[in-house]
C-alpha positions, -999 to 999 in steps of 0.1 A, spaced: 0 0 0 10 36 -6 22 60 22 3 92 28 25 105 55 50 121 31 26 129 3 22 162 -14 -10 150 -31 -36 124 -25 -71 116 -38 -103 109 -18 -128 86 -35 -155 61 -27 -155 24 -36 -185 2 -30 -198 27 -4 -165 29 16 -141 58 16 -109 54 -3 -77 73 -1 -53 71 -30 -16 83 -31 4 85 -64 29 56 -65 64 56 -80 49 46 -113 24 75 -111 -7 53 -107 -27 62 -75 -25 34 -49 -46 27 -19 -32 42 13 -42 38 49 -32 67 72 -13 57 104 -30 86 121 -64 103 117 -73 124 87 -96 151 100 -121 175 84 -112 210 96 -123 246 91 -102 277 98 -113 306 119 -95 339 125 -92 349 162 -120 374 155 -143 348 140 -135 323 169 -147 349 194 -182 352 178 -211 329 175 -216 339 139 -180 331 130 -183 297 147 -215 290 128 -199 298 95 -169 275 103 -193 247 112 -210 251 79 -177 249 60 -167 219 81 -197 200 68 -193 212 32 -185 191 2 -148 199 1 -135 208 35 -98 213 45 -83 180 56 -57 178 84 -34 148 83 -24 144 120 10 133 133 23 129 168 33 163 182 68 169 194 52 189 222 34 158 234 -3 156 243 -27 174 244 -11 192 214 -13 177 179 7 183 148 0 177 111 -3 189 75 -32 208 60 -44 196 26 -68 217 4 -92 206 -23 -79 213 -58 -102 196 -83 -124 166 -91 -108 142 -115 -112 106 -129 -83 83 -121 -72 47 -127 -59 32 -95 -45 0 -79 -49 -18 -46 -12 -26 -48 -17 -59 -66 -43 -53 -94 -53 -24 -115 -88 -11 -109 -113 7 -132 -114 45 -134 -133 63 -107 -141 99 -98 -120 113 -70 -113 146 -53 -77 157 -56 -61 173 -25 -28 192 -24 -6 198 6 -4 235 18 31 246 9 29 283 15 13 306 40 10 337 19 -22 327 0 -42 317 31 -59 337 58 -41 318 86 -8 331 72 -20 367 74 -32 361 109 2 347 119 21 376 103 1 401 124 7 381 156 -29 369 160 -29 332 152 -63 317 146 -79 283 152 -90 252 134 -124 236 141 -128 199 139 -152 172 151 -187 161 143 -216 182 130 -216 204 161 -179 212 157 -170 208 194 -132 209 190 -114 242 187 -76 241 182 -53 272 183 -24 275 159 6 273 182 34 270 156 40 265 118 71 250 103 81 238 69 92 202 64 118 189 38 92 189 10 80 225 18 48 213 34 35 235 62 36 215 95 11 229 120 12 224 157 -21 230 174 -31 233 210 -66 227 224 -87 258 233 -103 244 265 -99 243 303 -71 221 315 -95 201 336 -132 194 337 -157 217 355 -168 207 390 -204 203 399 -218 235 415 -238 231 447 -260 261 454 -280 245 482 -265 271 506 -284 299 488 -317 300 508 -335 323 484 -353 298 461 -356 321 431 -320 332 433 -308 296 437 -328 286 406 -313 315 386 -278 305 397 -284 269 386 -297 280 352 -268 305 347 -242 279 357 -258 254 332 -257 281 306 -220 288 312 -213 251 307 -234 249 275 -216 279 261 -182 263 269 -193 230 252 -203 249 221 -174 274 220 -197 304 226 -172 325 244 -189 359 246 -221 342 258 -200 322 283 -186 354 298 -221 368 302 -234 336 319 -204 336 342 -210 372 350 -246 364 359 -235 337 383 -211 361 400 -237 389 402 -262 366 419 -236 354 444 -225 390 453 -260 402 456 -268 373 479 -237 379 500 -240 417 506 -275 428 494 -310 424 507 -343 417 489 -355 453 491 -323 467 475 -314 459 439 -276 459 432 -257 457 400 -225 436 400 -204 468 401 -224 481 431 -223 448 448 -185 445 444 -181 480 460 -202 468 490 -181 436 491 -149 455 492 -161 477 521 -171 446 540 -137 429 534 -118 461 543 -138 463 575 -133 426 582 -170 422 586 -188 389 579 -210 385 549 -233 356 538 -206 340 517 -170 337 529 -155 357 500 -118 365 502 -98 394 486 -87 370 459 -123 362 451 -131 400 449 -103 406 424 -113 375 403 -149 387 401 -138 423 394 -118 410 364 -149 392 352 -170 423 355 -144 443 335 -141 416 308 -178 413 305 -179 450 296 -155 443 267 -180 420 251 -204 449 246 -206 464 211 -195 499 221 -164 485 240 -155 464 210 -155 495 188 -135 515 212 -109 488 219 -108 476 183 -107 439 193 -128 410 204 -122 390 235 -98 362 227 -113 327 232 -82 316 253 -86 346 275 -123 341 278 -117 306 292 -97 321 321 -129 337 333 -146 303 337 -115 291 355 -117 321 378 -153 314 385 -145 278 395 -119 291 420 -145 315 435 -171 286 438 -145 265 455 -135 293 478 -170 299 491 -178 261 493 -203 260 465 -187 233 443 -178 197 446 -155 176 424 -170 152 399 
């Protein structure tokens, strides 16, 4: 059988209902090849696209299109969870004669894919040049897996070798336990907002995830320092919390100064997801930075005893 690992070109076809990968042999006739590592459908997103639900939706559509980019994976020199590999792009549909390594086979229609050998003609190359590497989306129809471009090198044949790192939290989220919140409506809201934060994480909806995390924090702060007759915003609640901490007075949740600063960071970052702040700053919240908000929230929940490990 042929080897795809060093190929500059291969063909994707179908034979009796099964997928077929063909690689040109030394004699020029495409030969059946079986990749040693997965060949993945991927779709590229700029960092700006990866930060919006609309950008992710477009990438998912491309991922399920007729001729997606293909990522030939190889073991990463950085070790897991990073992955490395070569991107192949669709060139054209052709009819080819082929062989299974022993016998010639009849002509079939196949999609020709070529290895990416330059960065200049692709949007990911422009993003790398401006110091803002983007991401590749992979996975099933919901496109759950987002991988950031960590490094790009050229191999001996000029193919661009990508090293990707996963855009996700390093560990799973704990289960939140809001049973200590004795206000029934507030507890239900906390549970819904926490579920929403997890849903947004699972679907790479980073702006919405920040909003959901902010809503969790706001309810916690209002419960800790407010009262039912007084409505507080998160900003106002944090001011009250700081006064309480400075005076070393007890509140209804055992917040620390670290908790206060982590929640203040979340409040500020949430403001940067608003349209007016995006226009002023000229940038969207980076997905990797957005994930730190959820990690911060987990630390706050642990600090005040509202989480338990899975």
